[in-house]
C-alpha positions as CSV (number, residue, x, y, z in Angstrom):
1,M,118.5,91.9,19.0
2,S,121.1,91.5,21.7
3,S,120.6,88.9,24.5
4,S,120.7,91.7,27.1
5,R,117.9,93.6,25.2
6,L,115.8,90.4,25.1
7,F,116.4,89.9,28.8
8,T,115.3,93.4,29.6
9,L,112.1,93.0,27.5
10,F,111.3,89.7,29.1
11,S,111.8,91.1,32.6
12,A,109.5,94.0,31.9
13,A,106.8,91.7,30.5
14,A,107.1,89.5,33.5
15,L,106.7,92.4,35.9
16,V,103.6,93.6,34.0
17,G,102.2,90.1,34.2
18,L,102.7,89.9,37.9
19,Q,100.5,92.9,38.4
20,F,97.5,90.9,37.2
21,L,98.1,87.8,39.3
22,P,95.7,87.4,42.3
23,T,97.1,88.4,45.7
24,V,97.8,85.3,47.7
25,T,98.5,86.0,51.3
26,S,100.1,83.8,53.9
27,H,97.2,84.0,56.3
28,V,93.9,82.1,56.6
29,A,90.2,82.9,57.1
30,M,86.9,81.1,57.1
31,W,85.0,82.1,54.0
32,H,81.2,82.1,53.6
33,P,78.6,84.7,52.4
34,S,77.2,84.7,55.9
35,M,80.4,86.5,57.1
36,W,80.8,90.0,58.2
37,G,83.4,91.4,55.8
38,F,82.8,88.8,53.1
39,N,83.4,91.5,50.4
40,V,86.0,93.6,52.2
41,T,89.1,94.1,50.0
42,E,92.5,95.5,50.5
43,Q,91.1,99.0,49.6
44,T,88.1,99.0,51.9
45,F,90.0,100.3,54.9
46,P,92.9,102.7,55.3
47,Y,94.9,99.5,56.3
48,D,94.8,95.9,55.1
49,N,91.8,94.6,56.9
50,R,90.7,91.7,54.7
51,P,89.2,88.7,56.5
52,V,92.6,86.9,56.2
53,S,94.6,89.7,57.8
54,P,95.9,88.8,61.3
55,L,94.7,90.7,64.4
56,I,97.5,91.9,66.8
57,N,97.8,94.8,69.2
58,Y,94.5,96.2,67.9
59,T,91.9,98.3,69.7
60,F,88.7,96.6,70.5
61,E,86.9,98.3,67.7
62,Q,89.5,97.0,65.3
63,W,89.8,93.4,66.4
64,W,86.2,92.6,67.5
65,F,84.5,91.0,64.5
66,H,87.7,92.0,62.6
67,G,86.3,95.5,62.5
68,H,83.7,94.4,60.0
69,L,80.5,95.0,61.8
70,D,79.7,97.8,59.3
71,H,80.0,95.2,56.5
72,P,77.3,92.7,57.4
73,P,76.2,89.7,55.3
74,N,73.2,90.1,52.9
75,D,69.8,89.2,54.2
76,G,69.2,85.4,53.8
77,D,72.9,84.5,53.8
78,I,73.2,82.3,56.9
79,F,75.5,79.4,57.8
80,Q,73.6,76.3,58.9
81,L,74.6,74.3,61.9
82,P,72.9,70.8,61.9
83,A,72.6,69.6,65.4
84,G,74.4,66.3,65.9
85,Q,76.1,66.5,62.5
86,A,79.1,68.1,60.9
87,A,79.2,71.7,59.6
88,T,81.7,71.9,56.8
89,T,83.6,75.2,56.5
90,E,85.9,76.4,53.8
91,L,89.3,77.8,54.9
92,G,91.6,79.7,52.5
93,C,94.3,82.3,52.3
94,N,92.3,84.0,49.6
95,K,88.6,83.9,48.7
96,G,89.7,82.8,45.2
97,A,90.8,79.5,46.8
98,T,87.3,78.6,47.8
99,T,83.9,77.9,46.2
100,F,83.1,81.6,46.5
101,F,85.9,82.7,44.0
102,A,83.4,84.5,41.8
103,S,83.4,87.6,44.1
104,S,87.2,87.4,44.6
105,E,89.4,90.2,43.1
106,G,91.7,87.6,41.6
107,G,89.2,85.1,40.4
108,D,89.5,81.4,40.7
109,I,92.9,80.2,42.0
110,R,91.7,76.8,43.3
111,N,94.1,73.9,42.9
112,A,92.4,71.5,40.5
113,S,94.7,68.6,41.5
114,N,94.1,69.2,45.2
115,P,90.7,70.5,46.0
116,N,91.6,70.7,49.7
117,D,94.5,73.0,49.2
118,V,94.1,75.9,51.7
119,C,96.5,78.2,49.8
120,P,97.4,77.2,46.3
121,G,101.0,78.0,45.3
122,S,102.1,78.3,48.9
123,Q,104.0,76.0,51.3
124,P,102.3,75.2,54.7
125,D,104.8,77.4,56.6
126,E,103.5,80.4,54.6
127,Y,100.1,80.0,56.2
128,H,101.6,79.5,59.7
129,T,102.2,75.8,60.1
130,R,105.4,73.8,59.7
131,G,103.5,70.6,59.2
132,F,100.7,68.4,60.5
133,D,102.3,68.1,63.9
134,D,102.5,71.9,64.2
135,L,98.7,72.5,64.1
136,T,97.0,74.2,67.0
137,G,93.3,73.9,66.3
138,C,90.5,76.3,65.4
139,A,87.1,76.8,67.1
140,L,83.6,77.8,66.3
141,A,81.7,79.8,68.9
142,I,78.1,80.9,69.2
143,A,76.1,83.6,70.8
144,Y,72.3,83.2,71.1
145,N,71.6,86.7,69.9
146,S,70.6,87.7,66.3
147,D,71.9,91.2,66.7
148,A,75.7,91.0,66.3
149,T,76.1,94.7,67.4
150,Q,74.8,93.6,70.9
151,V,77.1,90.6,71.3
152,K,79.9,91.0,73.8
153,P,83.1,88.9,74.0
154,E,81.8,87.1,77.1
155,D,78.7,86.0,75.2
156,F,80.5,83.6,72.8
157,T,80.6,79.9,73.8
158,V,82.9,77.5,71.9
159,F,80.8,74.6,70.7
160,S,83.1,72.9,68.3
161,V,86.9,72.4,67.8
162,N,88.9,71.0,65.0
163,Q,92.4,70.3,66.3
164,T,93.8,69.7,62.7
165,C,92.7,73.1,61.4
166,V,94.0,74.8,59.2
167,W,95.3,71.8,57.2
168,T,92.5,71.4,54.7
169,R,90.3,73.8,52.8
170,F,87.2,71.8,53.7
171,T,87.2,71.5,57.5
172,D,84.4,69.9,59.4
173,F,83.2,71.1,62.8
174,Q,81.0,68.7,64.7
175,V,77.9,70.3,66.2
176,P,76.6,69.0,69.6
177,A,73.4,67.1,69.3
178,R,71.8,69.0,72.1
179,M,72.2,72.5,70.6
180,P,69.0,74.5,71.3
181,A,67.3,76.4,68.5
182,C,68.4,79.9,67.8
183,P,66.1,82.9,68.4
184,P,64.1,84.4,65.5
185,G,66.6,85.9,63.1
186,G,69.2,83.3,63.9
187,C,72.4,83.3,66.1
188,T,75.7,85.0,65.8
189,C,78.8,82.8,65.4
190,A,82.5,83.3,64.9
191,W,85.6,81.3,63.7
192,F,88.7,81.6,65.8
193,W,92.3,80.5,65.3
194,I,95.7,81.2,66.9
195,H,98.7,79.5,65.2
196,S,101.8,77.9,66.6
197,P,104.6,80.3,67.9
198,D,107.0,78.4,65.6
199,S,105.1,79.6,62.6
200,G,104.9,83.4,62.9
201,G,104.1,86.3,65.2
202,E,101.5,86.7,68.0
203,Q,98.5,86.7,65.6
204,N,94.8,86.1,66.2
205,Y,92.2,85.4,63.7
206,M,88.4,86.0,64.0
207,N,85.7,86.0,61.4
208,G,82.1,86.5,62.5
209,F,79.2,85.1,60.6
210,K,75.4,84.7,60.8
211,C,74.4,81.2,61.8
212,N,71.4,79.0,62.6
213,V,71.0,75.7,64.4
214,T,68.9,73.2,62.4
215,G,67.3,70.0,63.6
216,S,67.3,71.0,67.3
217,T,65.6,68.6,69.7
218,S,66.6,70.2,73.0
219,S,65.5,73.2,74.9
220,V,68.4,73.2,77.5
221,A,70.3,76.4,77.3
222,L,74.0,76.8,77.1
223,A,75.8,77.5,80.4
224,T,77.5,80.9,81.0
225,P,80.9,80.5,79.4
226,K,84.0,81.0,81.5
227,V,87.6,81.8,80.6
228,P,89.7,78.7,79.6
229,R,92.7,77.8,81.7
230,R,96.0,76.3,80.7
231,C,95.9,72.8,82.2
232,G,97.4,70.2,79.8
233,A,100.9,68.9,79.6
234,D,103.2,71.6,78.0
235,S,106.6,70.2,77.3
236,A,107.5,73.2,75.2
237,N,107.4,75.3,78.4
238,G,108.9,72.6,80.7
239,K,105.6,71.3,82.1
240,W,105.6,67.6,81.6
241,H,102.4,66.6,83.3
242,A,98.8,67.8,82.9
243,S,96.9,69.4,85.8
244,P,93.3,68.2,85.1
245,G,91.9,70.0,88.2
246,N,93.1,73.3,86.7
247,C,91.0,73.0,83.6
248,T,87.9,75.0,83.0
249,Y,85.2,72.5,82.4
250,G,81.9,73.1,80.7
251,A,81.1,76.2,78.5
252,K,84.2,78.2,77.6
253,Q,84.8,81.5,75.9
254,P,87.1,81.8,72.9
255,F,90.6,83.2,73.3
256,Y,91.1,87.0,73.1
257,W,94.8,87.4,73.2
258,F,97.6,89.9,72.4
259,Q,95.4,92.9,71.6
260,A,95.7,96.4,72.8
261,E,92.6,96.1,75.0
262,D,89.9,93.7,76.1
263,N,92.0,90.5,76.3
264,N,90.9,87.5,78.4
265,M,94.2,85.7,77.9
266,F,97.5,87.1,79.0
267,E,100.1,84.4,78.0
268,G,103.4,85.6,76.6
269,T,104.7,85.7,73.1
270,Y,106.1,82.2,73.0
271,A,103.2,80.5,74.9
272,P,100.0,81.4,73.0
273,P,96.7,79.7,73.9
274,F,95.6,76.9,71.6
275,Y,92.2,75.2,70.9
276,T,93.6,71.8,72.1
277,D,93.7,69.7,75.2
278,L,96.3,72.2,76.5
279,Y,93.3,74.3,77.5
280,G,90.7,71.6,78.0
281,F,89.3,71.7,74.4
282,K,88.7,68.2,73.2
283,D,88.6,67.6,69.4
284,G,85.1,67.7,68.0
285,Q,81.8,68.8,69.5
286,Q,81.9,70.3,73.0
287,D,79.1,68.2,74.6
288,D,79.5,69.6,78.1
289,I,78.5,73.2,77.5
290,F,74.9,73.0,78.7
291,E,73.4,74.2,81.9
292,D,72.7,70.6,83.1
293,S,76.0,69.1,81.9
294,Y,77.5,68.7,85.4
295,S,76.1,67.5,88.7
296,F,79.3,68.7,90.4
297,L,81.5,71.5,89.0
298,P,84.1,72.9,91.4
299,D,86.1,76.0,90.7
300,P,89.3,75.1,88.9
301,S,92.7,75.1,90.6
302,P,95.8,72.8,90.5
303,T,94.4,71.0,93.6
304,A,90.7,71.0,92.7
305,P,88.8,67.7,92.5
306,L,87.5,66.7,89.1
307,P,84.0,67.6,88.1
308,V,81.2,65.1,87.7
309,L,79.1,64.9,84.6
310,N,75.4,64.6,84.9
311,T,74.5,61.1,83.7
312,T,70.7,61.8,83.8
313,E,69.2,61.0,80.4
314,P,68.5,64.4,78.7
315,I,65.0,65.2,77.8
316,L,64.7,65.8,74.0
317,L,61.8,67.5,72.3
318,G,59.7,65.9,69.6
């Protein structure tokens, strides 16, 4: 057989084989059975609306909860948030890269030599980071309502931030010790991420999930969350010094950015909002989100005085 004939046969076989390889995308989602859309596939919607698909220029119905409210988790599937401890999430560019590979279309694609690999077979820039110094943080937010269909964007409060997200598959989010208990039926939570402008387009990520606070020892409610403000040093945009008085302190909403409607952030293409100190989000648990967190909390502005934390010892239950 001629070498050209062998090459043709080999190429055809390779193409057939590729059809059966799992689809690995260059985006990232949080994966857990408590998610809305946990079993959504590329064929579920008329467009690719898998949990890893980015959200950009969408209508509210499309981007809110990723358009997955009609695909709720099964009864009993709930993500536990231990008050005062870490909640470990799994991030991946494909469900097959996580513990939950059994229900993935492509099966198990985890990297045995690196269990923390977010996207096996891909370089970091393929899932929107050029390296560790290019990370922009992710957030977990909570709404104290068990009915996700009744939750509105302004109901979510960011309670934890991991500024090195999405670097590892297993990513810890510290839960404030004073988180109050959820109502009967649990709370509604969501994972949020916006990547660096150096690593792709104006893309938002949101995955909603059913959650419950465990080990609660406080009855103090969360304060009404406000819109975050850009207040940190921003050398990429020529701002060399932070403006602490311009920060939103206390409970803050997540970022809703670059959608066709219902945004709360209006930054331009090359200055997206991040879950970092740039917007007053410290790494870890957000301990100042409660109704009694501040004894003095002025409205933010470039010339505003700094707020004063309430130093009174909190009253804990039990």
